[in-house]
C-alpha positions as CSV (number, residue, x, y, z in Angstrom):
1,M,238.6,223.0,41.7
2,S,239.3,221.8,38.2
3,D,243.0,221.9,38.8
4,S,242.8,220.0,42.1
5,P,244.0,216.4,42.2
6,H,241.4,213.7,41.4
7,I,241.4,210.9,44.0
8,L,239.6,207.6,43.7
9,V,238.5,206.0,47.0
10,V,237.8,202.2,46.7
11,D,236.1,200.7,49.7
12,D,233.1,198.4,50.1
13,E,232.2,200.0,53.4
14,E,230.0,202.8,52.1
15,H,230.0,204.8,55.3
16,L,233.9,204.9,55.4
17,A,234.1,205.8,51.7
18,I,231.6,208.6,52.1
19,G,233.5,209.9,55.2
20,I,236.9,209.9,53.4
21,K,235.3,211.5,50.4
22,F,233.7,214.3,52.5
23,N,237.0,215.1,54.3
24,L,239.1,215.0,51.1
25,E,236.6,217.4,49.3
26,A,236.9,219.7,52.3
27,E,240.6,219.8,51.6
28,G,239.9,220.8,48.0
29,F,240.4,217.5,46.2
30,Q,238.0,216.1,43.6
31,V,236.9,212.6,44.7
32,S,235.3,209.6,43.0
33,T,234.3,206.4,44.8
34,A,234.0,202.7,43.9
35,G,232.7,199.8,46.0
36,N,234.7,197.0,44.3
37,G,237.7,196.2,42.1
38,P,236.1,195.9,38.7
39,E,234.2,199.2,39.2
40,A,237.4,200.9,40.2
41,L,239.3,199.6,37.2
42,A,236.4,200.7,34.9
43,L,236.5,204.2,36.5
44,L,240.2,204.5,35.8
45,D,239.5,204.0,32.1
46,S,236.3,206.1,31.9
47,A,236.8,209.0,34.2
48,Q,236.4,212.4,32.5
49,R,239.3,213.8,34.5
50,P,242.4,211.5,34.9
51,I,242.7,210.0,38.4
52,D,245.9,211.1,40.2
53,L,245.8,208.8,43.3
54,I,243.9,205.8,44.6
55,V,243.0,205.1,48.2
56,L,242.5,201.3,47.9
57,D,240.9,199.0,50.6
58,L,242.6,195.6,50.7
59,M,239.5,193.5,51.6
60,L,237.1,194.0,48.7
61,P,234.4,191.6,47.6
62,G,235.3,189.3,44.7
63,M,238.6,191.1,43.7
64,S,241.1,192.0,46.4
65,G,243.0,195.2,46.6
66,Y,246.1,193.2,45.9
67,E,244.6,192.1,42.5
68,V,243.4,195.6,41.7
69,C,246.9,197.0,42.3
70,E,248.6,194.2,40.4
71,Q,246.4,194.8,37.3
72,L,246.9,198.5,37.5
73,R,250.7,198.1,37.5
74,A,250.6,195.4,34.8
75,S,248.8,197.8,32.5
76,G,251.6,200.3,32.9
77,N,249.8,202.7,35.3
78,F,252.1,204.0,38.0
79,M,249.9,206.5,39.8
80,P,250.3,206.5,43.6
81,V,248.3,203.8,45.5
82,L,247.6,204.1,49.2
83,M,246.4,200.8,50.5
84,L,244.1,200.6,53.5
85,S,243.7,197.4,55.6
86,A,242.9,196.2,59.1
87,R,245.6,193.5,58.6
88,T,248.7,194.3,60.6
89,L,251.0,191.4,59.8
90,T,254.3,192.1,58.1
91,E,253.6,189.7,55.3
92,D,250.4,191.5,54.4
93,K,252.2,194.8,54.2
94,T,255.1,193.2,52.2
95,R,252.7,191.7,49.7
96,G,251.0,195.1,49.3
97,F,254.4,196.7,48.4
98,D,255.3,193.7,46.2
99,V,252.2,194.2,44.0
100,G,252.9,198.0,43.7
101,A,251.3,199.8,46.6
102,N,253.2,203.0,47.5
103,Q,252.0,203.1,51.1
104,Y,250.1,200.9,53.5
105,L,247.9,202.4,56.2
106,V,246.4,200.2,58.9
107,K,242.8,200.7,60.0
108,P,241.6,202.4,62.2
109,F,243.6,205.5,61.3
110,E,243.7,209.1,62.1
111,L,242.3,211.4,59.4
112,E,245.3,213.8,59.7
113,E,247.7,210.9,58.9
114,L,245.6,209.9,55.9
115,L,245.6,213.4,54.6
116,S,249.3,213.8,55.2
117,R,250.2,210.6,53.4
118,I,248.0,211.6,50.4
119,K,249.6,215.0,50.1
120,N,253.1,213.5,50.4
121,L,252.4,210.9,47.7
122,L,251.0,213.4,45.3
123,A,254.0,215.7,45.8
124,Q,256.4,212.8,45.3
125,H,254.6,211.7,42.1
126,R,254.6,215.3,40.8
127,H,258.3,215.5,41.4
128,Q,258.9,212.2,39.6
129,Q,256.9,213.4,36.6
130,Q,259.0,216.6,36.4
131,M,262.2,214.6,36.6
132,E,261.0,212.4,33.7
133,I,260.2,215.4,31.6
134,A,263.6,216.9,32.3
135,R,265.5,213.7,31.5
136,P,266.4,213.1,27.9
137,D,264.0,210.5,26.5
138,V,265.3,207.2,25.3
139,T,263.1,205.8,22.6
140,E,265.3,203.1,21.0
141,F,268.3,201.3,22.3
142,E,270.5,198.3,21.3
143,F,272.9,196.2,23.3
144,G,274.3,192.7,22.5
145,D,271.7,190.9,20.4
146,A,268.9,193.1,21.9
147,K,266.9,195.8,20.2
148,I,264.4,197.8,22.2
149,N,261.8,200.3,21.0
150,F,260.3,202.0,24.1
151,K,257.9,204.0,22.0
152,T,256.2,201.0,20.4
153,H,257.0,198.7,23.4
154,E,258.7,196.2,21.1
155,A,261.8,194.2,22.1
156,K,263.8,191.6,20.1
157,V,266.7,189.4,20.9
158,A,268.6,187.9,17.9
159,D,265.7,189.3,15.8
160,E,263.2,187.2,17.8
161,P,260.4,189.2,19.4
162,I,259.9,188.9,23.1
163,R,257.0,190.0,25.3
164,M,257.7,192.4,28.1
165,T,255.5,193.9,30.8
166,Q,255.3,197.7,31.4
167,L,257.2,197.3,34.6
168,Q,260.0,195.3,33.0
169,L,260.3,198.0,30.3
170,K,260.3,200.8,32.9
171,L,263.1,199.2,34.9
172,L,265.1,198.4,31.7
173,K,264.7,202.0,30.5
174,Y,265.9,203.3,33.9
175,F,269.0,201.2,33.7
176,I,269.7,202.4,30.2
177,E,269.3,206.0,31.2
178,H,271.9,205.4,34.0
179,E,274.2,203.3,31.9
180,G,277.5,202.6,33.7
181,E,276.3,204.1,37.0
182,V,275.9,202.1,40.2
183,V,272.2,202.6,41.0
184,P,271.3,201.9,44.7
185,R,268.3,199.7,45.4
186,S,266.6,202.5,47.2
187,E,266.8,204.7,44.1
188,I,265.1,202.0,42.0
189,L,262.3,201.6,44.5
190,E,261.7,205.4,44.6
191,N,262.0,206.1,40.8
192,V,260.7,202.9,39.2
193,W,258.3,201.5,41.7
194,E,257.6,204.9,43.3
195,L,257.9,203.4,46.7
196,P,259.8,204.6,49.8
197,G,263.5,203.5,49.4
198,H,263.4,201.7,52.7
199,V,260.6,199.3,51.9
200,N,261.4,195.6,52.3
201,T,260.4,194.0,49.0
202,R,262.0,191.5,46.6
203,A,260.2,193.0,43.6
204,P,263.3,194.6,42.0
205,D,265.2,191.3,42.3
206,Q,262.4,189.4,40.6
207,V,262.2,191.8,37.7
208,L,266.0,192.0,37.4
209,R,266.0,188.2,37.2
210,Q,263.5,188.4,34.3
211,L,265.6,190.9,32.4
212,R,268.7,188.7,32.8
213,K,266.8,185.6,31.6
214,A,265.7,187.5,28.5
215,F,268.9,189.4,27.6
216,E,272.0,187.8,29.1
217,P,273.8,185.1,27.1
218,D,274.3,183.3,30.4
219,P,271.9,184.6,33.1
220,A,273.9,182.9,35.9
221,N,276.9,184.9,34.8
222,P,275.6,188.3,33.8
223,V,277.6,190.8,31.8
224,Y,275.0,193.5,31.2
225,F,272.9,193.6,34.4
226,L,275.3,193.5,37.3
227,T,274.7,193.3,41.1
228,I,277.4,195.3,42.9
229,R,277.8,194.0,46.5
230,D,276.6,196.4,49.2
231,A,276.0,199.1,46.6
232,G,273.2,198.3,44.1
233,Y,273.0,197.5,40.4
234,R,274.9,198.5,37.3
235,F,273.9,198.2,33.6
236,V,276.9,197.9,31.2
237,K,276.3,198.0,27.5
238,G,279.8,197.7,26.2
239,N,282.4,195.0,25.8
240,P,281.8,192.1,28.3
241,D,285.6,192.0,28.8
242,A,285.3,195.4,30.4
243,T,283.0,194.1,33.1
244,I,285.4,191.5,34.6
245,A,286.3,193.8,37.5
246,D,282.6,194.4,38.2
247,K,281.8,190.7,38.1
248,A,284.5,190.0,40.7
249,G,282.6,192.4,43.1
250,Q,279.1,191.4,42.3
251,T,276.9,188.9,44.2
252,E,273.6,187.1,43.5
253,S,271.1,186.3,46.2
254,P,268.2,183.9,45.6
255,V,264.9,185.5,44.7
256,A,261.4,184.1,44.8
257,P,260.2,182.4,41.6
258,S,258.9,184.9,39.1
259,E,257.2,185.0,35.7
260,P,259.9,185.2,33.0
261,I,259.8,187.3,29.9
262,D,258.3,185.1,27.2
263,S,259.0,184.8,23.5
264,T,255.9,185.5,21.5
265,D,256.4,182.1,19.9
266,S,255.2,180.5,23.2
267,D,251.7,182.0,23.0
């Protein structure tokens, strides 16, 4: 039992939370429950055993499931999140994926489907962790005027410190680890956001725009973070002159407004 995954069920409908807990425990999982967002976030910090996955209801009192997931990702926690909701509109699902949910299950649902999704998410996350262990770790990196220390989460451009979120650092590190390669959008969704590659979300575009604004001499004409038409993205560290051919084949599509990476001087 001590080696079984620890799942946090967050739902203000007590009878539903108890029912999910009972069935998950019958499958051998360890389960904790919370009735609201603040309680869930507190449990994540204080649990004696680390939590491996969250089953998160969308409509919570005071603090929505969107907000809980957003805070979780902003803190650098990328554990799997399975969002539950009676809302069936595409925009509700899309917003869930945009804030970092891995899957979205509509209520009412079949128990077998819930269990299958949970097991699948845990297996995917375990595989991702194994891949990260096997991959050579990048702790420091320099390109252009930028210096990044991933161990201390510090970044500077022209010796001026800038503030970066955990998600921005994670995407930047993934680009650096695949320097020179064309990385498909689906691969970024799977390995950085830990979402299915087919999910329709603009989140990668928004974070890429933030990286360009922070690190490119001219964000409108990028030389480091390239978009390759119909293929994906490519990070190029070297001589900007060597990227002319790439720039001829790249295209930019408009993205929704997003929070830029700030200089610490603006605080």
